[in-house]
C-alpha positions as CSV (number, residue, x, y, z in Angstrom):
1,X,-27.7,83.3,-48.8
2,X,-27.6,85.8,-51.6
3,X,-24.6,87.5,-50.1
4,X,-23.0,84.6,-50.3
5,X,-23.6,83.9,-53.9
6,X,-22.6,87.5,-54.7
7,X,-19.3,87.2,-52.8
8,X,-18.6,83.8,-54.6
9,X,-19.1,85.4,-58.0
10,X,-16.9,88.4,-57.0
11,X,-14.2,86.1,-55.9
12,X,-14.3,83.5,-58.5
13,X,-14.8,85.1,-61.7
14,X,-12.7,87.6,-63.6
15,X,-14.5,90.7,-64.8
16,X,-15.3,90.1,-68.3
17,X,-16.0,92.5,-71.1
18,X,-19.5,90.9,-72.4
19,X,-18.2,90.8,-75.9
20,X,-17.9,87.3,-76.8
21,X,-20.3,84.2,-76.9
22,X,-18.8,82.4,-74.0
23,X,-19.1,85.8,-71.6
24,X,-22.6,86.1,-72.5
25,X,-23.6,82.2,-71.9
26,X,-21.6,82.8,-68.6
27,X,-23.7,86.1,-67.7
28,X,-26.8,84.1,-68.5
29,X,-26.2,81.2,-66.7
30,X,-25.6,83.5,-63.5
31,X,-28.5,85.5,-64.1
32,X,-30.7,82.4,-64.2
33,X,-29.3,80.7,-61.1
34,X,-29.3,84.1,-59.1
35,X,-33.0,84.9,-60.3
36,X,-33.9,81.5,-59.3
37,X,-32.3,81.8,-55.9
38,X,-33.9,85.1,-55.4
39,X,-37.1,83.6,-56.2
40,X,-37.2,80.9,-54.0
41,X,-39.1,82.5,-51.2
42,X,-41.9,83.5,-54.0
43,X,-40.7,86.9,-53.8
44,X,-38.3,88.9,-55.9
45,X,-38.0,92.1,-54.7
46,X,-36.3,95.4,-55.8
47,X,-33.3,94.8,-53.8
48,X,-32.5,91.5,-55.2
49,X,-33.1,92.6,-58.4
50,X,-30.8,95.6,-57.8
51,X,-28.1,93.0,-56.9
52,X,-28.3,90.9,-59.5
53,X,-28.2,94.0,-61.9
54,X,-25.2,95.1,-60.3
55,X,-23.4,91.6,-60.5
56,X,-24.3,91.6,-64.1
57,X,-23.2,95.2,-64.9
58,X,-19.8,95.1,-62.9
59,X,-18.8,91.6,-63.5
60,X,-19.8,90.7,-66.7
61,X,-19.5,94.1,-68.4
62,X,-23.2,94.5,-69.5
63,X,-24.9,97.6,-70.1
64,X,-27.8,98.3,-67.6
65,X,-30.2,97.8,-70.5
66,X,-28.8,94.5,-71.7
67,X,-28.6,93.3,-67.7
68,X,-32.4,94.2,-67.3
69,X,-33.3,92.5,-70.3
70,X,-31.4,89.3,-69.2
71,X,-33.1,89.5,-65.7
72,X,-36.7,89.7,-67.6
73,X,-35.8,86.9,-69.3
74,X,-34.9,84.9,-66.5
75,X,-37.9,86.0,-64.5
76,X,-40.2,85.1,-67.3
77,X,-38.4,81.5,-67.7
78,X,-40.2,79.9,-64.7
79,X,-43.5,81.3,-65.5
80,X,-43.3,79.6,-69.0
81,X,-42.3,76.2,-67.7
82,X,-45.8,76.0,-65.6
């Protein structure tokens, strides 16, 4: 399933520079969905994290540090909602 989501993002979204609020909002929405999907089985493993990181860097133009921070924020969201 994760590979289908990645393929959809790669085929449907143009690469962005990550320089404006719209791009950043799109990246934040994408990471929220991807992290939620990755956590459905209760295990967010290193391979899933690396795939999401690659999507954020390659498709949204984020730095590795910014992408990692965005992933951490998305991972913390479900924990804080409980």
